[in-house]
C-alpha positions as a printed NumPy array, in Angstrom:
array([[-103.167,   52.099,    2.012],
       [-106.053,   51.249,    1.393],
       [-107.765,   54.547,    2.836],
       [-105.235,   56.4  ,    0.981],
       [-106.328,   54.782,   -1.957],
       [-109.435,   56.17 ,   -1.204],
       [-108.422,   59.604,   -0.72 ],
       [-106.235,   59.699,   -4.331],
       [-109.328,   58.924,   -6.468],
       [-111.269,   61.696,   -5.071],
       [-108.074,   63.931,   -7.037],
       [-107.895,   64.265,  -10.59 ],
       [-108.183,   62.578,  -13.566],
       [-110.155,   60.378,  -11.214],
       [-112.532,   63.057,   -9.506],
       [-114.506,   61.102,   -7.068],
       [-114.628,   63.47 ,   -4.823],
       [-116.412,   62.467,   -2.2  ],
       [-114.043,   59.444,   -1.706],
       [-112.163,   61.87 ,    0.044],
       [-114.607,   61.798,    3.096],
       [-114.296,   57.611,    3.003],
       [-110.205,   57.506,    2.989],
       [-109.984,   60.5  ,    5.636],
       [-112.371,   58.7  ,    7.761],
       [-111.162,   55.614,    7.442],
       [-107.871,   56.756,    9.08 ],
       [-109.036,   58.461,   12.441],
       [-111.364,   55.458,   12.727],
       [-108.042,   53.193,   12.131],
       [-105.949,   55.564,   14.472],
       [-107.742,   56.482,   17.643],
       [-107.07 ,   55.25 ,   20.992],
       [-103.824,   53.486,   19.535],
       [-100.836,   54.39 ,   20.731],
       [ -98.058,   56.186,   19.388],
       [ -96.357,   54.404,   17.023],
       [ -99.149,   52.269,   15.618],
       [-100.824,   55.418,   15.044],
       [ -98.035,   56.676,   13.053],
       [ -97.144,   53.401,   11.443],
       [-101.133,   53.308,   10.182],
       [-100.037,   57.648,    9.059],
       [ -97.512,   55.717,    7.087],
       [ -99.223,   53.64 ,    5.271],
       [-102.087,   55.661,    4.444],
       [ -99.232,   58.322,    3.302],
       [ -98.207,   55.902,    0.516],
       [-101.524,   54.803,   -0.465],
       [-102.555,   57.996,   -1.185],
       [ -99.003,   59.463,   -3.015],
       [ -98.048,   56.985,   -4.713],
       [-100.652,   56.876,   -7.008],
       [-100.681,   60.849,   -6.667],
       [ -97.373,   61.713,   -7.688],
       [ -96.954,   58.972,  -10.253],
       [ -96.331,   61.832,  -12.886],
       [ -92.61 ,   62.907,  -11.308],
       [ -91.724,   59.282,  -12.523],
       [ -93.005,   60.229,  -15.709],
       [ -91.133,   63.495,  -15.779],
       [ -87.929,   62.059,  -14.786],
       [ -87.489,   59.326,  -16.868],
       [ -87.63 ,   57.241,  -13.353],
       [ -87.946,   56.392,  -10.293],
       [ -85.465,   58.011,   -8.205],
       [ -87.643,   61.255,   -7.538],
       [ -91.185,   59.943,   -7.064],
       [ -89.795,   57.504,   -4.595],
       [ -88.063,   60.316,   -2.357],
       [ -90.909,   62.973,   -3.067],
       [ -93.465,   59.629,   -2.275],
       [ -91.739,   58.836,    1.133],
       [ -90.688,   62.653,    2.111],
       [ -94.805,   63.736,    1.734],
       [ -95.931,   60.324,    3.832],
       [ -94.44 ,   61.466,    6.274],
       [ -96.343,   64.177,    7.601],
       [ -99.089,   61.66 ,    7.316],
       [ -96.891,   59.27 ,    9.926],
       [ -96.97 ,   62.552,   12.225],
       [-100.344,   63.139,   11.851],
       [-101.538,   59.122,   12.79 ],
       [ -98.636,   59.66 ,   15.822],
       [ -99.934,   63.151,   16.951],
       [-103.658,   61.792,   16.238],
       [-103.162,   58.5  ,   18.387],
       [-101.644,   61.08 ,   21.261],
       [-104.567,   63.443,   21.768],
       [-107.381,   61.   ,   20.742],
       [-106.227,   58.913,   24.474],
       [-106.961,   62.505,   25.867],
       [-109.657,   62.479,   28.656],
       [-111.338,   65.007,   27.36 ],
       [-111.474,   63.171,   24.175],
       [-112.17 ,   59.875,   25.508],
       [-115.853,   60.425,   27.758],
       [-114.143,   62.35 ,   30.797],
       [-114.591,   65.735,   31.249],
       [-115.574,   67.707,   34.695],
       [-117.449,   71.127,   35.262],
       [-114.969,   72.987,   35.103],
       [-113.865,   72.113,   31.943],
       [-115.241,   74.957,   29.958],
       [-115.701,   71.724,   27.127],
       [-117.735,   70.026,   29.144],
       [-120.65 ,   69.875,   27.537],
       [-119.26 ,   69.169,   24.26 ],
       [-119.643,   65.76 ,   23.135],
       [-117.045,   63.658,   23.403],
       [-118.14 ,   62.345,   20.219],
       [-117.732,   66.496,   18.459],
       [-114.626,   66.961,   20.378],
       [-112.993,   64.006,   18.651],
       [-114.46 ,   65.327,   15.463],
       [-112.997,   68.836,   16.084],
       [-109.286,   67.588,   17.587],
       [-108.833,   65.083,   13.996],
       [-110.09 ,   67.758,   11.489],
       [-108.032,   70.578,   13.404],
       [-104.908,   68.06 ,   13.979],
       [-105.223,   66.643,    9.464],
       [-105.572,   70.32 ,    8.591],
       [-102.641,   71.533,   10.49 ],
       [-100.619,   69.059,    8.924],
       [-101.646,   69.895,    5.39 ],
       [-100.862,   73.002,    6.124],
       [ -97.655,   72.756,    7.629],
       [ -96.448,   70.181,    4.551],
       [ -98.215,   73.241,    2.119],
       [ -95.319,   75.822,    3.526],
       [ -92.675,   73.775,    4.949],
       [ -89.422,   73.1  ,    3.848],
       [ -88.579,   74.936,    0.828],
       [ -91.611,   76.452,    0.438],
       [ -93.566,   73.469,    0.575],
       [ -95.513,   71.621,   -1.521],
       [ -99.593,   71.397,   -1.8  ],
       [-100.297,   69.026,   -3.848],
       [-102.823,   66.722,   -2.346],
       [-104.817,   69.746,   -0.615],
       [-107.817,   68.125,   -0.24 ],
       [-109.358,   71.847,   -1.458],
       [-107.761,   70.143,   -4.89 ],
       [-110.304,   67.388,   -4.735],
       [-113.193,   69.619,   -4.73 ],
       [-113.296,   71.52 ,   -7.615],
       [-116.637,   69.636,   -8.81 ],
       [-117.918,   69.46 ,   -5.225],
       [-120.806,   71.39 ,   -3.593],
       [-118.266,   72.962,   -0.835],
       [-116.079,   75.122,   -3.52 ],
       [-117.624,   78.221,   -2.46 ],
       [-116.424,   78.242,    0.184],
       [-112.632,   78.856,   -1.126],
       [-113.547,   82.397,   -1.802],
       [-114.373,   83.016,    2.221],
       [-111.601,   80.857,    3.68 ],
       [-109.152,   79.954,    0.701],
       [-107.787,   76.451,    0.058],
       [-107.008,   75.816,    3.875],
       [-110.65 ,   76.833,    5.171],
       [-111.875,   74.259,    2.189],
       [-109.664,   71.231,    3.335],
       [-110.759,   72.117,    6.844],
       [-114.334,   71.742,    5.712],
       [-113.749,   68.767,    4.298],
       [-111.632,   66.73 ,    6.768],
       [-115.055,   68.035,    9.583],
       [-117.191,   66.532,    7.19 ],
       [-114.987,   63.08 ,    6.805],
       [-114.555,   63.059,   10.693],
       [-118.675,   63.47 ,   11.132],
       [-118.713,   59.906,    8.308],
       [-116.296,   57.857,   10.385],
       [-118.377,   58.971,   13.607],
       [-121.597,   58.055,   12.098],
       [-120.102,   55.223,   10.978],
       [-118.926,   54.233,   14.676],
       [-122.428,   55.053,   15.969],
       [-124.132,   53.247,   13.647],
       [-122.254,   50.357,   14.668],
       [-122.937,   50.99 ,   18.141],
       [-126.774,   51.423,   17.469],
       [-126.903,   54.787,   18.704],
       [-129.496,   56.563,   16.589],
       [-129.341,   59.552,   17.379],
       [-125.627,   60.075,   17.302],
       [-125.912,   58.998,   13.403],
       [-128.272,   61.412,   12.899],
       [-126.808,   64.307,   14.531],
       [-123.11 ,   63.386,   12.653],
       [-124.86 ,   62.887,    9.02 ],
       [-126.512,   65.926,    8.96 ],
       [-123.171,   68.522,   10.055],
       [-121.632,   66.203,    7.494],
       [-124.136,   67.131,    4.775],
       [-124.396,   70.858,    6.106],
       [-120.952,   71.069,    6.116],
       [-120.187,   70.022,    2.15 ],
       [-123.78 ,   71.246,    1.066],
       [-124.393,   75.216,    2.917],
       [-121.512,   76.558,    1.146],
       [-123.57 ,   75.77 ,   -2.27 ],
       [-125.678,   79.23 ,   -0.575],
       [-122.987,   81.593,    0.034],
       [-122.558,   84.534,   -2.852],
       [-119.787,   84.402,   -4.973],
       [-119.759,   88.15 ,   -6.744],
       [-118.223,   86.994,  -10.489],
       [-119.495,   90.026,  -12.418],
       [-116.804,   91.814,  -14.643],
       [-116.154,   94.948,  -12.703],
       [-113.522,   96.982,  -14.858],
       [-114.975,   95.449,  -18.257],
       [-113.771,   92.918,  -20.089],
       [-110.618,   91.987,  -22.114],
       [-110.919,   89.758,  -25.193],
       [-107.902,   87.117,  -24.748],
       [-106.516,   84.266,  -27.007],
       [-105.239,   81.225,  -25.586],
       [-102.303,   79.084,  -27.829],
       [-101.589,   75.41 ,  -27.593],
       [ -98.871,   75.195,  -29.562],
       [ -98.475,   71.073,  -29.087],
       [ -95.085,   69.276,  -29.035],
       [ -94.086,   66.16 ,  -30.483],
       [ -94.161,   62.979,  -28.109],
       [ -90.321,   63.033,  -27.586],
       [ -90.704,   66.286,  -26.158],
       [ -86.995,   66.751,  -24.91 ],
       [ -85.368,   66.471,  -28.24 ],
       [ -88.586,   69.039,  -29.347],
       [ -87.226,   71.336,  -27.209],
       [ -83.696,   69.944,  -28.005],
       [ -84.772,   70.997,  -32.246],
       [ -83.821,   74.949,  -31.965],
       [ -87.321,   76.892,  -32.863],
       [ -89.576,   73.922,  -33.675],
       [ -91.676,   74.399,  -30.347],
       [ -91.631,   78.463,  -30.48 ],
       [ -92.794,   77.423,  -34.782],
       [ -95.602,   75.489,  -33.822],
       [ -96.931,   78.05 ,  -31.536],
       [ -96.815,   80.865,  -34.271],
       [ -98.289,   78.569,  -36.268],
       [-101.205,   78.09 ,  -33.987],
       [-101.415,   81.721,  -33.589],
       [-101.418,   82.653,  -37.137],
       [-104.14 ,   80.   ,  -37.3  ],
       [-105.836,   81.713,  -35.169],
       [-105.033,   84.845,  -36.704],
       [-106.685,   84.323,  -39.616],
       [-109.951,   83.003,  -37.387],
       [-110.675,   85.703,  -35.983],
       [-108.795,   88.644,  -37.715],
       [-105.765,   90.404,  -37.244],
       [-106.898,   93.693,  -34.702],
       [-109.973,   91.45 ,  -33.719],
       [-107.594,   89.872,  -30.161],
       [-106.639,   92.117,  -27.27 ],
       [-103.528,   89.713,  -26.506],
       [-102.506,   85.978,  -27.528],
       [-100.971,   83.887,  -24.748],
       [ -98.693,   82.004,  -25.174],
       [ -97.398,   78.576,  -22.795],
       [ -94.487,   78.145,  -20.294],
       [ -91.262,   77.532,  -22.497],
       [ -93.024,   77.969,  -25.686],
       [ -90.322,   80.12 ,  -27.507],
       [ -87.114,   77.353,  -26.751],
       [ -84.704,   79.972,  -27.623],
       [ -85.417,   83.083,  -25.841],
       [ -86.226,   85.749,  -28.971],
       [ -84.342,   88.677,  -26.023],
       [ -81.424,   86.912,  -27.188],
       [ -81.605,   85.031,  -30.306],
       [ -82.78 ,   86.835,  -33.889],
       [ -84.187,   83.997,  -35.258],
       [ -86.63 ,   83.131,  -32.293],
       [ -87.216,   86.931,  -32.466],
       [ -88.159,   86.933,  -36.405],
       [ -91.389,   83.984,  -35.683],
       [ -92.324,   85.481,  -32.254],
       [ -92.995,   89.029,  -34.431],
       [ -94.017,   87.185,  -37.342],
       [ -97.005,   85.979,  -35.078],
       [ -97.609,   89.194,  -32.987],
       [ -97.672,   90.47 ,  -37.07 ],
       [ -99.943,   88.15 ,  -37.93 ],
       [-102.557,   88.207,  -35.087],
       [-101.543,   92.056,  -34.726],
       [-101.336,   91.902,  -30.787],
       [ -99.232,   91.593,  -27.859],
       [ -98.091,   87.84 ,  -27.19 ],
       [ -97.637,   86.341,  -23.771],
       [ -94.685,   84.345,  -24.451],
       [ -92.85 ,   81.747,  -22.105],
       [ -88.929,   81.732,  -22.462],
       [ -85.965,   80.989,  -20.64 ],
       [ -82.945,   83.288,  -20.472],
       [ -79.42 ,   82.037,  -19.07 ],
       [ -77.523,   84.577,  -17.121],
       [ -73.781,   83.381,  -16.978],
       [ -74.49 ,   79.941,  -14.66 ],
       [ -77.703,   80.456,  -13.966],
       [ -80.992,   80.348,  -15.28 ],
       [ -84.732,   82.008,  -14.711],
       [ -88.627,   80.789,  -15.934],
       [ -89.941,   84.201,  -17.668],
       [ -93.067,   85.383,  -19.632],
       [ -92.375,   88.082,  -21.861],
       [ -95.309,   90.658,  -23.054],
       [ -94.028,   91.672,  -27.319],
       [ -95.57 ,   93.728,  -29.428],
       [ -95.75 ,   93.727,  -33.004],
       [ -92.856,   95.392,  -34.79 ],
       [ -90.607,   94.37 ,  -31.361],
       [ -87.17 ,   94.021,  -32.294],
       [ -84.623,   91.693,  -30.131],
       [ -82.416,   93.379,  -28.622],
       [ -83.905,   97.178,  -29.076],
       [ -86.953,   97.199,  -26.859],
       [ -87.102,   96.483,  -23.254],
       [ -89.891,   93.829,  -22.912],
       [ -91.901,   93.708,  -19.396],
       [ -92.219,   90.331,  -18.244],
       [ -92.711,   88.452,  -15.192],
       [ -90.442,   85.932,  -13.308],
       [ -91.142,   82.836,  -11.525],
       [ -90.722,   82.881,   -7.931],
       [ -90.681,   79.877,   -6.613],
       [ -89.103,   77.421,   -9.384],
       [ -89.927,   73.697,   -7.469],
       [ -87.131,   71.722,   -5.745],
       [ -84.924,   69.138,   -7.166],
       [ -86.725,   69.374,  -10.537],
       [ -85.807,   73.602,  -12.005],
       [ -82.676,   73.436,   -8.754],
       [ -80.822,   71.313,   -6.688],
       [ -80.499,   72.682,   -2.746],
       [ -77.927,   71.238,   -1.433],
       [ -76.337,   69.792,   -4.784],
       [ -73.392,   68.477,   -3.121],
       [ -74.981,   66.493,   -0.338],
       [ -77.63 ,   65.372,   -2.538],
       [ -75.308,   63.67 ,   -5.184],
       [ -73.955,   61.817,   -2.809],
       [ -77.008,   60.12 ,   -3.062],
       [ -77.549,   60.01 ,   -6.677],
       [ -76.093,   61.273,   -9.571],
       [ -80.079,   62.054,  -10.803],
       [ -79.337,   66.005,   -9.699],
       [ -76.744,   66.909,  -12.676],
       [ -79.807,   66.06 ,  -14.588],
       [ -80.622,   69.715,  -13.482],
       [ -77.225,   70.929,  -14.934],
       [ -78.149,   74.86 ,  -14.121],
       [ -79.749,   75.962,  -11.189],
       [ -82.928,   77.905,  -11.594],
       [ -82.887,   80.809,   -9.316],
       [ -86.66 ,   82.935,   -8.207],
       [ -87.222,   86.062,   -9.297],
       [ -87.513,   89.249,   -7.276],
       [ -89.693,   91.343,   -9.131],
       [ -93.593,   91.767,   -9.263],
       [ -96.252,   88.74 ,   -9.348],
       [ -97.971,   90.814,  -11.821],
       [ -97.43 ,   91.238,  -15.445],
       [ -99.305,   94.435,  -17.398],
       [-100.187,   94.227,  -21.014],
       [-101.555,   96.615,  -23.928],
       [-105.534,   96.318,  -24.556],
       [-104.702,   96.795,  -28.262],
       [-108.333,   97.715,  -28.923],
       [-109.413,   98.935,  -25.782],
       [-106.472,  101.25 ,  -25.533],
       [-105.768,  100.7  ,  -22.408],
       [-103.057,   98.596,  -19.563],
       [-104.808,   95.032,  -18.193],
       [-102.959,   93.92 ,  -15.153],
       [-102.589,   90.188,  -14.847],
       [-101.486,   88.349,  -11.569],
       [ -99.266,   85.886,  -12.659],
       [ -98.546,   82.087,  -11.721],
       [ -96.103,   79.577,  -13.659],
       [ -97.145,   75.94 ,  -13.858],
       [ -96.879,   74.564,   -9.928],
       [ -97.125,   78.394,   -8.868],
       [-100.947,   77.053,   -9.106],
       [-101.118,   75.652,   -6.057],
       [-100.062,   78.397,   -3.804],
       [-102.799,   80.267,   -2.824],
       [-100.531,   82.99 ,   -1.229],
       [ -98.486,   83.112,   -4.604],
       [-101.505,   83.94 ,   -6.487],
       [-102.732,   86.547,   -3.897],
       [ -99.58 ,   88.482,   -3.893],
       [-100.43 ,   89.018,   -7.555],
       [-104.47 ,   89.768,   -7.071],
       [-103.272,   92.4  ,   -4.174],
       [-100.992,   94.112,   -6.472],
       [-103.798,   94.691,   -8.827],
       [-104.323,   91.434,  -10.991],
       [-107.309,   91.353,  -12.675],
       [-107.737,   87.931,  -13.425],
       [-105.068,   85.348,  -13.225],
       [-102.596,   84.29 ,  -16.467],
       [-101.047,   80.596,  -15.675],
       [ -98.553,   79.765,  -18.785],
       [ -97.277,   76.042,  -18.315],
       [ -95.607,   72.717,  -19.403],
       [ -96.997,   69.767,  -18.788],
       [ -94.959,   68.209,  -22.037],
       [ -92.449,   66.363,  -19.313],
       [ -95.629,   64.01 ,  -17.806],
       [ -97.178,   62.775,  -20.965],
       [-100.405,   61.351,  -19.958],
       [-100.16 ,   60.624,  -16.403],
       [-102.024,   62.823,  -13.887],
       [ -99.785,   65.76 ,  -13.44 ],
       [-102.341,   68.57 ,  -15.761],
       [-105.706,   67.185,  -15.036],
       [-104.134,   67.8  ,  -11.383],
       [-103.297,   71.482,  -12.23 ],
       [-106.503,   72.506,  -13.864],
       [-108.418,   71.602,  -10.954],
       [-106.005,   73.878,   -8.925],
       [-106.793,   76.134,  -10.898],
       [-110.83 ,   75.809,  -10.971],
       [-110.456,   75.97 ,   -6.909],
       [-107.834,   79.407,   -7.409],
       [-110.345,   81.351,   -9.877],
       [-113.234,   80.345,   -6.79 ],
       [-110.278,   81.602,   -4.159],
       [-109.588,   85.197,   -5.815],
       [-112.717,   85.443,   -7.307],
       [-110.884,   86.347,  -10.413],
       [-110.495,   84.209,  -13.95 ],
       [-107.706,   81.877,  -15.287],
       [-106.714,   81.714,  -17.905],
       [-104.003,   78.652,  -18.3  ],
       [-102.166,   78.258,  -21.508],
       [-100.132,   74.848,  -22.157],
       [ -97.991,   73.324,  -24.499],
       [ -99.814,   69.814,  -24.803],
       [-102.875,   70.364,  -22.46 ],
       [-104.748,   71.207,  -21.312],
       [-105.257,   75.114,  -22.001],
       [-108.332,   76.799,  -20.538],
       [-110.99 ,   78.898,  -19.644],
       [-111.71 ,   79.403,  -16.336],
       [-114.46 ,   81.635,  -14.668],
       [-114.153,   83.209,  -11.251],
       [-116.681,   80.346,  -10.038],
       [-114.108,   78.007,  -11.287],
       [-116.237,   76.747,  -14.06 ],
       [-114.644,   75.211,  -17.022],
       [-115.907,   77.922,  -19.922],
       [-113.571,   76.383,  -22.825],
       [-110.943,   73.522,  -22.357],
       [-108.919,   71.988,  -25.096],
       [-107.814,   68.025,  -25.956],
       [-104.304,   67.454,  -24.659],
       [-102.18 ,   66.882,  -27.54 ],
       [-103.552,   69.374,  -29.663],
       [-103.053,   72.255,  -31.806],
       [-105.565,   74.392,  -30.922],
       [-106.121,   78.037,  -29.768],
       [-109.548,   79.43 ,  -27.449],
       [-110.88 ,   82.684,  -27.698],
       [-112.993,   84.222,  -24.375],
       [-113.808,   87.432,  -22.793],
       [-112.82 ,   87.631,  -19.712],
       [-114.505,   88.829,  -17.075],
       [-111.588,   92.114,  -14.942],
       [-112.803,   92.073,  -11.235],
       [-110.804,   94.169,   -8.671],
       [-112.15 ,   93.267,   -5.416],
       [-110.548,   91.281,   -3.345],
       [-112.212,   88.231,   -1.976],
       [-112.325,   87.355,    1.779],
       [-109.986,   85.235,    1.799],
       [-107.666,   86.873,    0.031],
       [-108.362,   89.925,    2.807],
       [-107.6  ,   87.069,    5.198],
       [-104.642,   85.864,    3.659],
       [-102.583,   83.777,    5.577],
       [-104.688,   83.683,    9.531],
       [-106.218,   80.677,    8.887],
       [-103.574,   78.668,    8.339],
       [-101.942,   80.531,   11.246],
       [-104.546,   79.556,   13.478],
       [-105.071,   76.513,   11.835],
       [-101.257,   75.636,   12.513],
       [-101.675,   76.878,   15.971],
       [-104.707,   75.164,   17.419],
       [-102.881,   71.732,   15.831],
       [ -99.783,   72.458,   17.677],
       [-101.662,   73.341,   21.139],
       [-103.471,   70.006,   20.522],
       [-100.482,   67.981,   19.926],
       [ -98.466,   69.37 ,   23.148],
       [-101.648,   68.404,   25.229],
       [-101.521,   64.977,   23.706],
       [ -97.321,   64.705,   24.491],
       [ -98.133,   65.878,   28.1  ],
       [-100.548,   64.036,   28.623],
       [ -98.721,   61.058,   27.471],
       [ -95.777,   61.561,   29.836],
       [ -98.722,   62.276,   32.66 ],
       [-100.013,   59.089,   31.929],
       [ -96.935,   57.628,   32.141],
       [ -95.577,   58.819,   35.639],
       [ -98.618,   57.875,   36.662],
       [ -98.096,   54.538,   35.634],
       [ -94.342,   53.948,   36.837],
       [ -95.637,   55.498,   40.273],
       [ -98.178,   52.491,   40.435],
       [ -95.536,   50.022,   39.464],
       [ -93.324,   51.375,   41.989],
       [ -95.859,   51.349,   45.104],
       [ -97.034,   47.452,   43.302],
       [ -93.223,   46.731,   44.146],
       [ -93.215,   47.968,   48.243]])
């Protein structure tokens, strides 16, 4: 568990990125050479050490530990699988040093084979849990602990998946260095240390094209703030909407009407959908009129017995019910938070499922939102992701491929109070800025609202639980990074490689048992 806890400290809000090398490397050493079930148990305890503090924000959000415990246990099962898989694979003769001249890897030192095998298994498990089931849950990817690490530029070439592989390789090198240092073998110590350093530092030399290719757009990002009793705040009709309108009027006073191309409000910033409620529409339009620019508004429409999560464009002078508002509709609602899969079955385990009274369904439209830039007499297309969608490379990649010139992440962190969720999400936005070569504008109800440049650097950020706004000239880009051109290919290759390794480990274990059984029979004769 201590190794898992060491890995956790690499993530926000602690941000000791290098501690992931210690945690992951320790897991490699602890499990190597053990039998399947002890390896599985060690992997499980490692997972509990990592995910128990990392996912604590889910308890804060729910107000009870049921979801936190369930999600922690489920995610830890992946690490248990990793422990069992590595236990099997590490006992293959190829990794224990035995290798015939007929094997194409016979000239590769056994230590290097072990480093490669462990890193591939780690990355395969990380990729699997990030995409399956129900779309996966990427929180805890090693890449999202690397926002301040020198390896970050590699994200533009190999995505979050590839960055995780590089960090796992470096961690395995560190583990091998520690092992050979204990054995007093100088050459492997030097080589392992040099390789780990190269894997982490060399990406800083990679070129990142971050220049504005299509000019800039002047954006205001508004954080209206929500009372700490946020559930009551959202139940007090129009209070949240009024907070954001007030912050927008202050912004208009600071910059002057007509001096912004657009203003971005967070997810759920309209507690009553202005398309359905004239009183809400009046507040939103007053703010848009004050700033004389379109406002991107987060709203939740209810249609029959379902709901959606939208960000819509409100132009000054729009009239509720008589104007068609372009909108982006969240494509990936969060299972067990925004909708309940297999509700009747899960209800047998806990009635907490009924706290989500109306399921949210995914949107099926574009992953972009096109907004008129009023001072430039043109339209700007943004790649969109609402809240947790920032953690999914492919979700934002779709928007970039559809013409998104910058990325907008409206989010509502109010339910997570002072937990680590908001800081984790900000780090994810920084990594995604590099993956896609785009600026990221993150607008939160309570923080962090931030402007992130395509290098992953935070140029401006608000303090949590304050009413504030940011103004920035955001560069617009149309070219695609290598990572976006490769798409899912790196992840598929890693999954296939890890699957082949695991298959080899299983076959090796079966052969060993057969050999052992045959030897026992011969002795009995």
